[in-house]
C-alpha positions as CSV (number, residue, x, y, z in Angstrom):
1,M,0.0,0.0,0.0
2,P,1.4,3.4,-0.9
3,R,2.3,5.7,2.0
4,E,-0.7,8.0,1.2
5,G,-3.0,5.0,1.3
6,A,-1.5,3.8,4.6
7,A,-1.9,7.3,6.1
8,L,-5.5,7.5,4.9
9,R,-6.3,4.1,6.3
10,A,-4.8,5.0,9.7
11,E,-6.8,8.2,9.7
12,L,-10.0,6.4,8.9
13,L,-9.4,3.9,11.7
14,R,-8.6,6.7,14.1
15,V,-11.9,8.4,13.3
16,I,-13.8,5.1,13.6
17,A,-12.1,4.4,17.0
18,Q,-12.9,7.8,18.3
19,S,-16.6,7.2,17.6
20,G,-16.5,4.2,20.0
21,A,-16.8,1.5,17.3
22,A,-15.0,-1.7,18.2
23,V,-13.1,-2.4,14.9
24,P,-10.4,-5.0,15.4
25,D,-6.8,-3.8,14.9
26,D,-6.3,-6.5,12.2
27,V,-9.4,-5.7,10.2
28,Q,-8.9,-6.4,6.5
29,D,-9.4,-3.7,3.9
30,D,-12.2,-5.7,2.3
31,A,-14.0,-6.7,5.5
32,S,-17.6,-5.5,5.9
33,L,-17.9,-2.6,8.4
34,I,-21.6,-1.6,8.0
35,R,-23.3,-4.9,7.0
36,S,-21.4,-6.8,9.7
37,G,-22.5,-4.3,12.3
38,L,-19.0,-3.1,13.2
39,L,-20.0,0.5,12.5
40,D,-23.1,1.9,14.2
41,S,-24.9,5.1,13.4
42,T,-22.6,7.1,15.6
43,A,-19.5,5.8,13.8
44,L,-21.2,6.6,10.4
45,F,-22.1,10.1,11.6
46,E,-18.5,10.7,12.7
47,L,-17.2,9.4,9.3
48,A,-19.6,11.6,7.4
49,V,-18.5,14.7,9.4
50,W,-14.8,13.8,8.9
51,I,-15.3,13.1,5.2
52,E,-17.3,16.3,4.6
53,E,-14.5,18.3,6.2
54,R,-12.1,16.8,3.6
55,I,-14.3,17.1,0.5
56,T,-15.0,20.2,-1.6
57,P,-17.8,21.5,-2.0
58,G,-19.3,19.2,0.6
59,L,-20.9,15.8,1.1
60,D,-24.5,15.2,0.0
61,L,-25.5,11.9,1.5
62,T,-28.4,11.5,-0.9
63,T,-26.2,11.2,-4.0
64,F,-24.8,7.7,-3.2
65,D,-25.5,4.5,-1.4
66,L,-23.6,4.9,1.8
67,A,-24.1,1.3,2.9
68,E,-22.4,0.2,-0.4
69,E,-19.7,2.8,-0.8
70,W,-18.6,2.9,2.8
71,D,-18.9,-0.8,3.7
72,T,-15.2,-1.5,3.7
73,L,-12.0,0.4,4.4
74,R,-11.0,-0.1,0.8
75,K,-14.3,1.5,-0.4
76,L,-14.0,4.3,2.1
77,M,-10.5,5.1,0.9
78,L,-11.6,5.0,-2.7
79,F,-14.5,7.3,-1.9
80,V,-12.3,9.9,-0.2
81,E,-9.6,9.7,-2.9
82,R,-12.2,10.5,-5.6
83,Y,-12.6,14.1,-4.3
84,P,-10.1,16.9,-3.9
85,R,-8.9,17.6,-0.4
86,E,-10.4,20.8,1.0
87,Q,-7.7,23.4,1.5
């Protein structure tokens, strides 16, 4: 994994942990987070806030299927990388 990808992964795991979600340290990038129940509504809210702070012009939760596009760390990283970082 490139350094940027590793940093983004670590940052996502930090945000998830701060929300109180109990995601295992060794979670695989393709492991289900939402459908498995690892992420609850609080964790998803915290992720939405964090992602919105990074994306320009903002995040419209009605424009995508959150349960599909955010269900794994890999999908979360791809989602965030699709948008320019807010300056």
